[in-house]
C-alpha positions in Angstrom: 104.9 -33.8 82.3 102.0 -34.2 84.7 100.9 -34.6 88.3 98.9 -37.5 87.2 100.5 -40.1 84.9 100.2 -43.6 83.6 103.1 -45.4 82.0 103.6 -48.8 80.5 106.7 -50.5 81.8 108.7 -53.5 80.5 111.7 -55.3 81.7 114.6 -55.7 79.4 115.3 -59.2 78.2 118.6 -59.3 80.2 116.7 -58.5 83.4 114.2 -61.2 82.7 117.0 -63.6 82.1 118.9 -62.6 85.2 115.8 -63.0 87.5 114.9 -66.2 85.8 118.3 -67.7 86.2 118.5 -66.6 89.8 115.2 -68.3 90.4 116.4 -71.6 88.8 119.8 -71.7 90.4 119.6 -69.6 93.5 121.3 -66.3 94.1 124.9 -67.4 93.5 127.5 -67.7 90.8 127.2 -69.7 87.6 124.4 -68.9 85.1 123.0 -66.2 87.4 126.3 -64.4 87.3 126.4 -64.6 83.5 122.8 -63.3 83.4 124.0 -60.3 85.3 126.8 -59.9 82.8 124.2 -59.9 80.1 122.3 -57.1 81.9 125.5 -55.1 82.0 126.2 -55.7 78.3 122.6 -54.7 77.4 123.0 -51.5 79.4 126.2 -50.7 77.6 124.7 -51.4 74.2 121.6 -49.4 74.9 123.4 -46.1 74.4 124.9 -47.2 71.0 122.0 -49.1 69.4 118.8 -48.2 71.2 116.7 -48.2 68.1 117.9 -51.7 67.0 117.4 -53.0 70.6 113.8 -51.7 70.7 113.0 -53.3 67.4 114.2 -56.6 68.7 112.9 -56.3 72.3 109.7 -58.3 71.9 111.6 -61.1 70.1 114.3 -61.2 72.7 111.8 -61.3 75.6 110.0 -64.2 74.1 113.2 -66.1 73.3 114.4 -65.6 76.9 111.2 -66.8 78.4 111.4 -69.9 76.1 114.9 -70.6 77.3 113.8 -70.3 81.0 110.9 -72.7 80.4 113.2 -75.3 78.8 115.8 -75.0 81.5 113.1 -75.7 84.1 112.0 -78.8 82.2 115.6 -79.9 81.8 116.0 -79.6 85.6 112.9 -81.8 86.1 114.2 -84.4 83.7 117.5 -84.5 85.6 115.6 -85.0 88.8 113.7 -87.9 87.3 116.9 -89.4 85.9 118.4 -89.3 89.4 115.3 -91.0 91.0 115.1 -93.8 88.4 118.9 -94.4 88.2 118.7 -94.3 84.4 121.8 -93.8 82.3 120.2 -91.3 79.9 122.0 -88.5 78.3 120.4 -85.0 78.7 121.3 -82.0 76.6 123.7 -79.5 78.2 122.1 -76.4 79.7 122.6 -73.2 77.9 124.8 -70.4 79.1 122.6 -67.6 77.7 124.7 -64.5 78.2 125.7 -63.0 74.9 123.3 -65.1 72.8 121.2 -63.5 70.1 117.4 -64.2 70.0 118.0 -66.3 66.9 120.6 -68.4 68.8 118.3 -68.8 71.7 115.5 -70.0 69.5 117.8 -72.4 67.7 118.9 -73.8 71.1 115.3 -74.2 72.1 114.4 -76.2 69.0 117.4 -78.5 69.3 116.8 -79.0 73.0 113.2 -79.8 72.6 114.1 -82.7 70.3 116.8 -83.9 72.7 114.6 -83.7 75.7 111.8 -85.6 74.0 114.3 -88.3 73.2 115.5 -88.3 76.7 112.0 -88.6 78.1 111.3 -91.6 75.8 114.5 -93.2 77.0 113.6 -92.6 80.6 110.1 -94.1 80.0 111.7 -97.2 78.4 114.1 -97.5 81.3 111.2 -97.4 83.8 109.2 -99.9 81.7 112.1 -102.3 81.6 112.5 -102.0 85.4 108.8 -102.6 86.1 108.6 -105.5 83.6 111.8 -107.2 85.0 110.5 -106.7 88.5 107.0 -108.1 88.0 108.1 -111.1 85.9 110.9 -111.9 88.3 108.4 -111.7 91.2 105.8 -113.8 89.3 108.4 -116.5 88.5 109.7 -116.5 92.1 106.1 -116.8 93.4 105.4 -119.7 91.1 108.5 -121.6 92.3 107.5 -120.9 95.9 104.0 -122.2 95.3 105.1 -125.4 93.7 108.1 -126.0 95.9 110.3 -126.8 92.9 111.9 -125.1 89.9 109.7 -124.3 87.0 109.3 -127.2 84.6 111.6 -127.2 81.6 108.6 -127.5 79.2 107.0 -124.3 80.6 105.7 -122.0 77.8 108.6 -119.7 77.9 107.9 -118.3 74.5 104.4 -117.2 75.6 105.9 -115.6 78.7 108.5 -113.7 76.6 105.7 -112.5 74.3 103.6 -111.2 77.2 106.7 -109.5 78.7 107.6 -107.8 75.3 104.0 -106.6 74.9 104.0 -105.4 78.5 107.2 -103.5 78.0 105.8 -101.8 74.9 102.7 -100.8 76.9 104.7 -99.7 79.9 106.9 -97.5 77.7 104.0 -95.2 77.3 104.1 -94.4 81.1 105.6 -91.0 81.7 108.8 -91.3 83.7 107.8 -88.7 86.3 104.4 -90.2 87.3 103.7 -90.2 91.0 104.8 -93.2 93.1 101.2 -94.2 93.8 100.4 -94.2 90.1 103.5 -96.2 89.3 102.6 -98.7 92.0 99.0 -99.1 90.6 100.4 -99.8 87.1 102.9 -102.3 88.4 100.1 -104.1 90.3 98.1 -104.5 87.0 101.3 -105.5 85.2 101.9 -108.2 87.7 98.5 -109.7 86.9 99.6 -109.8 83.3 102.7 -111.7 84.2 100.7 -114.2 86.1 98.0 -114.7 83.4 97.3 -118.3 82.5 96.1 -117.8 79.0 96.8 -115.3 76.2 93.2 -114.1 76.4 93.6 -113.4 80.1 96.9 -111.6 79.5 95.3 -109.4 76.8 92.5 -108.5 79.2 95.0 -107.5 81.9 97.1 -105.5 79.4 94.0 -103.5 78.6 93.7 -102.6 82.3 97.4 -101.7 82.3 96.8 -99.3 79.3 93.9 -97.7 81.1 95.9 -97.2 84.3 98.7 -95.7 82.3 96.3 -93.3 80.6 95.0 -92.2 84.0 98.5 -91.8 85.4 99.7 -89.8 82.5 96.7 -87.6 82.5 97.3 -86.8 86.2 101.0 -86.2 85.5 100.3 -83.8 82.7 97.8 -81.9 84.8 100.5 -81.7 87.6 103.0 -80.4 85.0 100.6 -77.7 83.9 100.0 -76.7 87.5 103.7 -76.6 88.2 104.4 -74.6 85.1 101.6 -72.1 86.0 103.0 -71.8 89.6 106.5 -71.2 88.2 105.2 -68.6 85.8 103.3 -66.8 88.7 106.4 -67.0 90.9 108.5 -65.6 88.1 106.1 -62.8 87.5 106.1 -61.9 91.2 109.9 -61.8 91.1 109.6 -59.3 88.3 107.0 -57.2 90.2 109.3 -57.2 93.2 112.2 -56.1 91.1 110.2 -53.2 89.7 109.0 -52.1 93.1 112.5 -52.4 94.6 113.9 -50.4 91.7 111.2 -47.7 91.9 111.8 -47.4 95.6 115.5 -47.1 95.2 115.1 -44.5 92.4 112.9 -42.2 94.3 114.8 -42.7 97.6 118.0 -41.5 95.7 116.0 -38.5 94.6 115.2 -37.5 98.2 111.8 -39.0 98.7 110.6 -41.1 101.5 108.9 -44.2 100.1 106.3 -46.0 102.2 104.5 -49.3 101.5 106.1 -51.4 98.9 106.5 -55.1 99.7 104.0 -54.9 102.6 101.3 -53.9 100.2 102.3 -56.2 97.4 99.5 -58.4 96.2 99.2 -60.9 93.4 98.2 -58.1 91.0 99.9 -54.9 92.2 102.0 -53.1 94.7 101.3 -49.6 96.1 103.8 -47.0 97.2 103.3 -43.6 98.9 106.0 -41.0 98.2 106.6 -38.0 100.5 109.3 -35.4 101.2 110.4 -33.6 104.3 109.2 -30.3 103.0 105.8 -31.6 101.9 103.6 -31.6 105.0 100.4 -31.3 102.9 101.3 -33.4 99.8 102.2 -36.9 98.8 102.2 -39.1 95.7 100.4 -42.4 95.4 102.0 -44.8 93.0 100.6 -48.1 92.0 102.6 -50.7 90.1 100.2 -53.0 88.3 101.0 -56.7 87.7 100.3 -56.3 84.0 103.2 -53.9 83.5 101.8 -50.4 84.2 102.6 -47.7 86.6 99.9 -45.2 87.8 100.8 -42.2 89.9 99.0 -39.1 91.2 99.7 -36.4 93.6 97.3 -36.0 96.5 96.7 -33.5 99.4 96.1 -34.4 103.0 93.4 -31.7 103.2 91.5 -29.6 100.6 93.1 -26.5 99.3 91.5 -23.5 100.9 93.1 -20.5 99.3 94.9 -19.3 96.2 98.2 -19.7 98.0 97.3 -23.3 98.6 96.6 -23.8 94.9 99.8 -22.0 93.8 101.7 -24.3 96.2 99.9 -27.3 94.6 101.2 -26.3 91.2 104.7 -25.9 92.5 104.7 -29.3 94.2 103.3 -30.8 91.0 106.1 -29.4 88.9 108.7 -30.7 91.4 107.1 -34.1 91.2 107.0 -34.0 87.3 110.8 -33.3 87.2 111.4 -36.1 89.7 109.3 -38.6 87.7 111.4 -37.9 84.6 114.6 -38.3 86.5 113.3 -41.5 88.0 112.5 -42.8 84.5 116.1 -42.3 83.5 117.3 -44.2 86.6 114.8 -47.0 85.9 116.0 -47.3 82.3 119.5 -47.8 83.7 118.1 -50.7 85.8 116.6 -52.3 82.7 113.0 -51.0 83.2 111.7 -49.3 80.1 108.7 -47.0 80.3 106.4 -45.3 77.9 104.0 -42.6 79.1 100.4 -43.4 77.9 98.5 -40.6 79.8 99.4 -37.5 81.7 97.8 -34.5 83.3 99.7 -31.2 83.3 100.3 -29.4 86.6 97.4 -27.1 87.7 94.9 -28.5 85.2 92.6 -29.8 88.1 92.5 -29.6 91.8 94.5 -32.2 93.6 92.4 -35.0 95.2 92.5 -35.5 98.9 94.0 -38.7 100.1 91.4 -41.0 101.8 93.6 -41.4 104.8 96.2 -39.1 106.2 99.5 -40.8 106.3 100.7 -41.6 109.9 104.3 -40.6 110.2 105.0 -41.6 113.8 104.8 -45.0 115.4 101.3 -46.5 115.6 99.7 -46.2 119.0 98.7 -49.4 120.8 95.1 -49.9 121.9 96.2 -49.3 125.6 97.9 -46.0 124.6 94.9 -44.8 122.7 92.7 -45.6 125.7 95.0 -43.6 128.0 94.9 -40.7 125.6 91.0 -40.6 125.5 91.0 -40.7 129.3 93.1 -37.5 129.7 
């Protein structure tokens, strides 16, 4: 073991699943509860089939992430269906607990096809709504302008042809475009409904196509931004889980843990570990966003004697034993670790921390002024 160490860490697929389901559904029962059951099942299986689990770990992690991505898309489609009032069937959400990676991948493949079909059906529903609205409005406007019903010899066949062409074009509009974009497309579609000649109608249909392309482009960009934001939020949930688990593990081992969530950034979180009998030593631990833990023991002041250096080695050995014990506890919480670098106790002098940790309450500016005046 070592007083300085780096270790790669990875969350078990069951933990990723549980955190992801909690994020999608809130911290309640249902899928999130079943995700917790999957975590417990994985922990029980670990002792019996660790080698097989490790061989499958990468595959399982990827499959779980794929399931979470599709569940998020499914939720978005359900929201769009509710907004448009469409009677469109959506695939049933998966209850992932107990599913193998192959079963998860099979569900993803089947669900992709079903969601694509549902999105097309939603687009067709929106297209029919818009076309019916604009043609109804155009016909009503014509009757109002003339003060009489439309003439029986009106070119109904031409109108039907324009409406059918318009519906085909409108069916390309993604169902979740923003309201402003939908309104802009509808305005252009209304001009097509009011066109006096086939040539004029075709020219307006071209404008409708262009507006749909622009609207779809913005919608796809927004989807990508939302997916990136969701991935970042999911990663932060995982970082927080690791920090919380590390904090709990070392607290149970008798350490005081400082920092944590207060020092959590987008890329890392830093912890400072101390013990009651360690007035001159502490351990600084950094949890990197990319899945790595770095830790090193430090001194509050330089070692000045051989006794100080012997004490350093003793503290380093204590820390080494605690780190191994913490790794076992973290494994039980679904956080695997593989040491990639270590420095044995006593190999080099301990570095001095840049700042001495303040153990008492921080003095206010007024209190510090009074102290200087004494």
